[in-house]
Backbone as CSV, one residue per row, in Angstrom:
resi,resn,N_x,N_y,N_z,CA_x,CA_y,CA_z,C_x,C_y,C_z
1,UNK,7.175,1.893,22.089,7.173,1.156,20.844,5.982,1.596,20.012
2,UNK,6.136,1.517,18.706,5.102,1.913,17.759,4.736,0.727,16.871
3,UNK,3.484,0.717,16.423,3.046,-0.217,15.401,2.744,0.611,14.167
4,UNK,3.419,0.314,13.085,3.190,1.010,11.829,2.371,0.091,10.933
5,UNK,1.249,0.599,10.462,0.418,-0.095,9.493,0.545,0.683,8.194
6,UNK,1.128,0.053,7.199,1.376,0.729,5.924,0.651,-0.017,4.809
7,UNK,-0.170,0.699,4.058,-0.872,0.121,2.918,-0.144,0.591,1.672
8,UNK,0.449,-0.371,0.955,1.256,-0.028,-0.217,0.731,-0.765,-1.450
9,UNK,1.022,-0.225,-2.602,0.628,-0.821,-3.868,1.297,-2.176,-4.029
10,UNK,0.569,-3.133,-4.591,1.085,-4.490,-4.785,2.407,-4.487,-5.544
11,UNK,2.530,-3.598,-6.543,3.749,-3.547,-7.341,4.960,-3.067,-6.535
12,UNK,4.725,-2.259,-5.498,5.813,-1.743,-4.663,6.140,-2.666,-3.488
13,UNK,5.238,-3.583,-3.173,5.340,-4.326,-1.914,6.601,-5.190,-1.793
14,UNK,7.011,-5.847,-2.868,8.190,-6.713,-2.781,9.441,-5.898,-2.464
15,UNK,9.611,-4.790,-3.162,10.768,-3.933,-2.924,10.738,-3.359,-1.506
16,UNK,9.562,-2.912,-1.055,9.435,-2.360,0.300,9.820,-3.410,1.333
17,UNK,9.261,-4.612,1.210,9.557,-5.676,2.182,11.039,-6.034,2.179
18,UNK,11.646,-6.147,1.002,13.077,-6.458,0.931,13.917,-5.393,1.622
19,UNK,13.579,-4.126,1.381,14.341,-3.035,2.007,14.133,-2.982,3.517
20,UNK,12.914,-3.246,3.977,12.661,-3.259,5.419,13.417,-4.397,6.104
21,UNK,13.432,-5.551,5.465,14.151,-6.698,6.029,15.655,-6.420,6.053
22,UNK,16.185,-5.803,4.981,17.601,-5.418,4.962,17.934,-4.470,6.106
23,UNK,16.966,-3.605,6.440,17.168,-2.628,7.517,16.853,-3.221,8.891
24,UNK,16.645,-4.548,8.962,16.441,-5.298,10.211,15.083,-5.050,10.873
25,UNK,14.052,-4.739,10.061,12.694,-4.614,10.586,11.962,-5.930,10.362
26,UNK,11.142,-6.336,11.337,10.258,-7.483,11.162,8.979,-6.978,10.515
27,UNK,8.499,-7.698,9.492,7.340,-7.246,8.737,6.333,-8.386,8.615
28,UNK,5.075,-8.097,8.905,3.981,-9.027,8.641,3.205,-8.478,7.454
29,UNK,2.996,-9.317,6.436,2.330,-8.877,5.208,0.925,-9.469,5.131
30,UNK,-0.027,-8.638,4.751,-1.407,-9.074,4.538,-1.834,-8.623,3.142
31,UNK,-2.294,-9.542,2.321,-2.787,-9.177,0.988,-4.153,-8.521,1.159
32,UNK,-4.322,-7.321,0.590,-5.579,-6.590,0.706,-5.986,-6.054,-0.665
33,UNK,-7.226,-5.597,-0.759,-7.748,-5.042,-2.009,-8.300,-3.661,-1.750
34,UNK,-7.917,-2.706,-2.593,-8.416,-1.343,-2.462,-9.849,-1.233,-2.946
35,UNK,-10.564,-0.271,-2.415,-11.974,-0.119,-2.733,-12.250,0.581,-4.042
36,UNK,-11.463,1.582,-4.409,-11.772,2.393,-5.587,-11.511,1.643,-6.881
37,UNK,-10.304,1.150,-7.073,-9.955,0.447,-8.315,-10.029,-1.064,-8.167
38,UNK,-10.340,-1.539,-6.975,-10.330,-2.969,-6.676,-8.967,-3.571,-7.027
39,UNK,-7.932,-2.781,-6.831,-6.575,-3.198,-7.169,-5.915,-3.842,-5.947
40,UNK,-4.945,-4.683,-6.206,-4.241,-5.358,-5.137,-3.321,-4.424,-4.377
41,UNK,-3.348,-4.553,-3.074,-2.458,-3.825,-2.181,-1.807,-4.825,-1.251
42,UNK,-0.851,-4.364,-0.514,-0.255,-5.156,0.556,-0.292,-4.279,1.799
43,UNK,-0.853,-4.801,2.871,-0.855,-4.085,4.138,0.264,-4.671,4.981
44,UNK,1.165,-3.819,5.423,2.327,-4.243,6.200,2.139,-3.824,7.650
45,UNK,2.429,-4.729,8.563,2.411,-4.432,9.990,3.849,-4.513,10.481
46,UNK,4.337,-3.422,11.061,5.729,-3.351,11.494,5.759,-2.841,12.918
47,UNK,6.251,-3.652,13.841,6.445,-3.213,15.221,7.846,-2.656,15.342
48,UNK,7.959,-1.410,15.779,9.274,-0.783,15.767,9.403,0.291,16.834
49,UNK,10.621,0.534,17.249,10.943,1.714,18.034,11.759,2.664,17.166
50,UNK,12.148,2.199,15.990,12.913,2.996,15.042,11.975,3.577,13.993
51,UNK,12.498,4.492,13.218,11.701,5.117,12.168,11.889,4.362,10.854
52,UNK,10.901,3.579,10.473,11.004,2.847,9.205,10.249,3.561,8.089
53,UNK,9.621,4.684,8.388,8.857,5.412,7.380,9.756,5.890,6.238
54,UNK,10.997,6.219,6.551,11.931,6.649,5.497,12.166,5.538,4.483
55,UNK,12.267,4.297,4.965,12.479,3.154,4.069,11.261,2.993,3.161
56,UNK,10.066,3.083,3.738,8.837,2.930,2.954,8.734,4.041,1.910
57,UNK,9.033,5.270,2.316,8.889,6.391,1.374,9.878,6.322,0.220
58,UNK,11.051,5.721,0.435,12.010,5.545,-0.663,11.489,4.570,-1.718
59,UNK,10.664,3.603,-1.292,10.229,2.533,-2.189,8.843,2.750,-2.793
60,UNK,8.051,3.628,-2.248,6.657,3.804,-2.686,6.450,5.198,-3.241
61,UNK,6.419,5.315,-4.532,6.199,6.603,-5.185,4.880,6.576,-5.942
62,UNK,4.176,7.695,-5.916,2.949,7.792,-6.698,3.293,7.895,-8.176
63,UNK,2.427,7.348,-9.004,2.587,7.394,-10.446,1.198,7.330,-11.076
64,UNK,1.104,7.651,-12.333,-0.194,7.567,-13.013,-0.208,6.350,-13.921
65,UNK,-1.383,5.754,-14.046,-1.598,4.612,-14.929,-2.913,4.820,-15.662
66,UNK,-3.010,4.229,-16.818,-4.251,4.236,-17.581,-4.988,2.937,-17.260
67,UNK,-6.240,3.072,-16.776,-7.046,1.893,-16.444,-8.376,1.991,-17.184
68,UNK,-9.007,0.847,-17.448,-10.310,0.909,-18.109,-11.336,1.553,-17.178
69,UNK,-12.115,2.441,-17.711,-13.205,3.048,-16.962,-14.495,2.769,-17.691
70,UNK,-15.623,2.986,-17.039,-16.899,2.775,-17.716,-17.670,4.078,-17.719
71,UNK,-18.330,4.329,-18.801,-19.163,5.521,-18.940,-20.473,5.120,-19.594
72,UNK,-21.551,5.671,-19.106,-22.853,5.391,-19.694,-23.085,6.342,-20.860
73,UNK,-23.484,5.786,-22.011,-23.757,6.632,-23.176,-25.254,6.666,-23.483
74,UNK,-26.047,6.340,-22.491,-27.504,6.426,-22.636,-28.117,5.135,-23.121
75,UNK,-29.417,5.070,-23.063,-30.250,3.921,-23.447,-29.667,2.580,-22.987
76,UNK,-29.119,2.570,-21.779,-28.629,1.321,-21.207,-27.325,0.818,-21.780
77,UNK,-26.636,1.633,-22.561,-25.361,1.203,-23.142,-24.200,1.778,-22.329
78,UNK,-23.180,0.977,-22.172,-21.964,1.429,-21.497,-20.775,1.184,-22.399
79,UNK,-19.766,2.006,-22.252,-18.540,1.832,-23.013,-17.359,1.900,-22.058
80,UNK,-16.329,1.170,-22.375,-15.114,1.206,-21.559,-14.188,2.257,-22.150
81,UNK,-13.990,3.324,-21.403,-13.092,4.384,-21.852,-11.934,4.447,-20.870
82,UNK,-10.710,4.393,-21.345,-9.581,4.433,-20.421,-9.501,5.785,-19.712
83,UNK,-9.148,5.732,-18.418,-8.957,6.949,-17.641,-7.600,6.894,-16.960
84,UNK,-7.049,8.047,-16.710,-5.753,8.138,-16.038,-6.000,8.330,-14.550
85,UNK,-5.384,7.478,-13.716,-5.536,7.558,-12.264,-4.164,7.554,-11.610
86,UNK,-4.109,8.094,-10.410,-2.878,8.071,-9.618,-2.876,6.817,-8.760
87,UNK,-1.808,6.040,-8.822,-1.654,4.826,-8.020,-0.320,4.889,-7.294
88,UNK,-0.103,3.938,-6.429,1.163,3.860,-5.717,1.176,4.736,-4.493
89,UNK,2.364,5.018,-4.019,2.488,5.749,-2.770,2.197,4.803,-1.617
90,UNK,1.938,5.348,-0.467,1.620,4.535,0.703,0.746,5.340,1.644
91,UNK,-0.106,4.631,2.367,-0.876,5.225,3.450,-0.359,4.591,4.729
92,UNK,0.095,5.406,5.661,0.764,4.897,6.858,0.039,5.371,8.112
93,UNK,-0.233,4.432,9.007,-0.812,4.731,10.308,0.211,4.354,11.368
94,UNK,0.442,5.234,12.337,1.371,4.954,13.428,0.560,4.920,14.727
95,UNK,0.654,3.795,15.448,-0.113,3.578,16.665,0.836,3.304,17.821
96,UNK,0.558,3.900,18.968,1.344,3.587,20.165,1.008,2.177,20.634
97,UNK,2.020,1.415,21.034,1.845,0.061,21.537,2.208,0.057,23.022
98,UNK,1.249,-0.305,23.824,1.489,-0.325,25.264,2.318,-1.545,25.678
99,UNK,2.072,-2.661,24.999,2.780,-3.890,25.365,3.016,-4.715,24.111
100,UNK,4.181,-5.357,24.070,4.538,-6.201,22.938,5.253,-7.426,23.467
101,UNK,4.866,-8.598,22.984,5.541,-9.840,23.347,5.740,-10.679,22.102
102,UNK,6.910,-11.223,21.944,7.176,-12.143,20.840,7.356,-13.519,21.443
103,UNK,6.431,-14.419,21.168,6.450,-15.761,21.788,6.922,-16.806,20.811
């Protein structure tokens, strides 16, 4: 058995969870925050012997967004200049599970 830990964008999380549930996977959701943009993510824990990575990859695509950025213009002044960043996609960790019990 495998434990899949998938970190997905908050905007993709509802669709991912719905598709995983349709495919008969049990999913535990944890609300998390990313470090770079301080944006909302959802960390999913999925215990499986099947391959659910295909379901996740269908629902999580990278895309670009414009977000406010800050730049220093000297003498202690800062300005908010929008920057384009890549968001979305998923980061997936697969771990071997020696024992699993559902109580």
